C-alpha positions in Angstrom: -92.8 214.0 236.4 -90.1 216.4 237.7 -87.2 217.9 235.8 -84.7 215.2 236.6 -87.1 212.4 235.6 -87.9 214.4 232.4 -84.2 214.7 231.5 -83.6 211.0 232.2 -86.6 210.2 229.9 -85.2 212.4 227.1 -81.7 210.9 227.4 -83.2 207.4 227.1 -84.6 208.2 223.7 -82.7 207.1 220.6 -80.7 209.7 218.7 -81.3 208.1 215.2 -82.7 211.4 213.8 -80.0 213.6 215.2 -77.3 215.1 213.0 -73.9 213.3 213.4 -72.5 216.3 215.2 -75.4 216.3 217.6 -75.6 212.6 218.2 -73.8 212.8 221.6 -75.6 215.9 222.8 -77.0 215.5 226.3 -77.3 219.1 227.4 -80.9 220.4 228.0 -80.4 223.8 229.5 -80.2 227.4 228.4 -76.6 228.2 229.3 -75.3 228.8 225.8 -78.1 231.1 224.7 -78.0 232.9 228.0 -74.3 233.7 227.6 -74.9 234.9 224.0 -77.8 237.1 225.1 -75.7 238.6 227.9 -72.9 239.4 225.4 -75.4 241.0 223.0 -76.8 243.2 225.9 -79.9 241.2 226.5 -81.9 242.2 223.4 -84.6 239.8 224.5 -85.5 242.2 227.2 -86.0 245.2 224.9 -89.7 244.3 224.5 -92.0 241.4 225.4 -91.4 238.6 223.0 -91.5 234.8 222.6 -88.8 233.0 220.7 -90.0 229.7 219.2 -87.3 227.4 218.0 -86.9 223.7 217.1 -87.2 221.4 214.1 -90.9 221.0 213.6 -94.1 222.8 214.6 -92.8 226.4 214.9 -95.4 227.8 212.5 -98.4 226.3 214.2 -97.0 227.0 217.6 -96.4 230.7 216.7 -99.9 231.0 215.2 -101.5 229.4 218.2 -99.6 231.7 220.6 -100.4 234.8 218.5 -104.1 233.9 218.5 -104.2 233.5 222.3 -102.4 236.7 222.9 -104.4 238.7 220.4 -107.7 237.4 221.9 -106.4 238.3 225.3 -106.2 241.9 224.1 -102.4 242.1 223.3 -101.1 243.8 220.2 -99.1 241.1 218.4 -96.5 240.9 215.7 -95.8 237.5 214.1 -92.4 237.3 212.3 -92.6 234.2 210.1 -89.3 233.8 208.2 -89.7 232.3 204.7 -87.3 232.3 201.9 -87.5 235.6 200.1 -90.2 236.9 202.5 -88.9 239.1 205.4 -92.1 241.0 206.2 -93.4 240.8 209.7 -97.2 240.6 210.2 -98.5 243.1 212.7 -101.9 242.9 214.2 
């Protein structure tokens, strides 16, 4: 499946779980976040990092990626934001 077919498939899915303000969203690109990063001076390029976002699965995805990188010999830092807990985990 190529990019265009993937977008068509995503657009065919129902939006019943979307917030009312997002129900008509059909944009699947990085334009907005790229503009924001440019205006902030590209902080994402200050050091190697992975930004994991979304509704579900961020914790397990971050733990999985951290484990892969650590076992590959990289020094990792996992920032897991919980209410009242702002401490990063460095390994």
